[in-house]
C-alpha positions as CSV (number, residue, x, y, z in Angstrom):
1,X,-50.9,16.2,81.4
2,X,-50.7,16.4,77.6
3,X,-47.2,17.0,76.3
4,X,-45.1,16.1,73.3
5,X,-45.6,16.5,69.6
6,X,-46.4,13.9,66.9
7,X,-46.7,14.2,63.2
8,X,-49.7,12.2,62.0
9,X,-51.7,11.5,58.9
10,X,-55.4,11.8,58.4
11,X,-57.1,9.0,56.4
12,X,-59.1,9.6,53.3
13,X,-62.2,10.3,55.4
14,X,-60.5,13.0,57.5
15,X,-60.0,10.8,60.6
16,X,-57.0,11.2,62.9
17,X,-55.7,8.3,64.9
18,X,-55.0,9.5,68.4
19,X,-51.5,8.2,69.4
20,X,-51.7,5.3,71.8
21,X,-49.7,7.1,74.5
22,X,-52.4,9.8,74.8
23,X,-55.5,7.7,74.5
24,X,-56.0,6.9,78.2
25,X,-55.5,10.6,79.2
26,X,-57.9,11.8,76.6
27,X,-60.5,9.1,76.8
28,X,-60.7,7.9,80.4
29,X,-62.1,11.2,81.9
30,X,-64.2,11.8,78.8
31,X,-65.7,8.4,78.1
32,X,-64.3,8.7,74.6
33,X,-65.8,12.1,73.9
34,X,-63.7,15.0,72.8
35,X,-64.4,18.6,71.7
36,X,-62.6,20.2,68.8
37,X,-62.7,23.9,68.0
38,X,-60.8,26.6,66.2
39,X,-58.1,28.8,67.6
40,X,-57.3,32.3,66.4
41,X,-53.9,31.1,65.2
42,X,-55.6,28.8,62.7
43,X,-55.0,25.6,64.4
44,X,-57.5,23.3,66.2
45,X,-57.9,22.8,69.9
46,X,-58.7,19.3,71.2
47,X,-60.2,18.9,74.7
48,X,-61.5,15.9,76.7
49,X,-65.2,16.7,76.8
50,X,-65.4,17.5,80.5
51,X,-62.7,20.2,80.2
52,X,-64.7,22.1,77.5
53,X,-67.8,23.5,79.4
54,X,-65.8,25.7,81.8
55,X,-63.9,27.3,78.8
56,X,-67.1,27.7,76.8
57,X,-68.9,29.2,79.8
58,X,-66.1,31.7,80.4
59,X,-66.4,32.8,76.8
60,X,-70.2,33.1,77.1
61,X,-69.8,35.4,80.1
62,X,-67.9,37.9,78.1
63,X,-70.0,40.6,76.3
64,X,-70.2,40.5,72.5
65,X,-70.3,44.2,71.8
66,X,-66.5,44.5,71.4
67,X,-65.8,43.4,67.8
68,X,-62.7,41.3,68.7
69,X,-64.5,39.6,71.6
70,X,-67.3,38.7,69.3
71,X,-64.9,37.3,66.7
72,X,-63.3,35.0,69.4
73,X,-66.7,33.8,70.5
74,X,-67.8,33.1,66.9
75,X,-64.6,31.2,66.3
76,X,-64.3,29.2,69.5
77,X,-68.0,28.5,70.2
78,X,-69.1,28.5,66.6
79,X,-66.6,25.9,65.5
80,X,-66.9,23.7,68.7
81,X,-67.8,20.1,67.8
82,X,-68.2,17.1,69.9
83,X,-66.7,13.9,68.5
84,X,-66.2,10.4,69.7
85,X,-63.2,8.2,69.4
86,X,-64.0,5.1,67.5
87,X,-62.9,1.5,68.3
88,X,-59.7,2.1,66.3
89,X,-58.7,5.2,68.3
90,X,-59.7,7.6,65.5
91,X,-61.6,10.9,65.6
92,X,-63.3,12.5,62.6
93,X,-62.2,16.1,61.9
94,X,-65.1,17.7,60.1
95,X,-64.5,19.3,56.7
96,X,-65.3,22.7,58.2
97,X,-62.6,22.5,60.8
98,X,-60.1,21.0,58.3
99,X,-60.7,23.9,56.0
100,X,-60.4,26.5,58.8
101,X,-57.1,25.1,59.9
102,X,-55.7,24.4,56.4
103,X,-55.4,20.7,57.2
104,X,-55.0,18.4,54.3
105,X,-53.4,15.1,55.2
106,X,-50.4,15.7,57.5
107,X,-50.9,17.3,60.9
108,X,-48.9,18.0,64.0
109,X,-50.6,17.1,67.3
110,X,-49.0,19.2,70.1
111,X,-49.6,18.8,73.8
112,X,-50.4,21.9,75.8
113,X,-50.9,20.5,79.2
114,X,-54.7,20.5,79.5
115,X,-55.4,19.9,75.8
116,X,-53.9,19.4,72.4
117,X,-53.4,21.7,69.4
118,X,-53.8,20.2,66.0
119,X,-51.9,22.1,63.2
120,X,-51.4,21.6,59.5
121,X,-47.8,20.7,59.1
122,X,-47.2,23.8,56.9
123,X,-48.7,26.2,59.5
124,X,-46.8,24.5,62.3
125,X,-43.5,24.9,60.5
126,X,-44.3,28.6,59.9
127,X,-45.2,29.0,63.6
128,X,-41.9,27.4,64.6
129,X,-40.0,29.6,62.1
130,X,-41.3,32.6,64.0
131,X,-39.3,31.5,67.1
132,X,-36.1,32.0,65.1
133,X,-37.2,35.4,64.0
134,X,-37.6,36.7,67.6
135,X,-35.0,38.6,69.6
136,X,-34.6,35.8,72.1
137,X,-36.4,37.6,74.8
138,X,-39.3,35.8,76.6
139,X,-42.8,37.0,76.0
140,X,-44.7,39.1,78.6
141,X,-45.4,37.1,81.7
142,X,-42.4,34.9,81.3
143,X,-39.7,37.4,82.0
144,X,-38.6,35.6,85.2
145,X,-38.9,32.1,83.7
146,X,-35.7,30.0,83.9
147,X,-34.8,26.7,82.4
């Protein structure tokens, strides 16, 4: 279970050091292999490699004649990249993915249960500001959610 948020810095080569507390959960089931891809909210998704094929296959089953469906497939499958964690616990985020997500040096790595989202700090702060703009009502599907 991936949860929690961490603000991290990329090095000059675009490598992200995976926080120590998450390395075993990410690396053990995947033998050090991860998949990064784009998300429609302009962040990146990071999956242990074994978790990616079912998601990819589900996307591939959906027809591509609907323009919005085709865009999602282009984004999520087109940007999908396998990467390996090096001996120092770092992963390389390609220039293409960094450009797509607006990532420069500072990122937020945010657990989402089965995977992580990786955001530019600026986009993350804008996303969090949207929470304050809401009316306080839960989104569809969470109407009966209680804390």
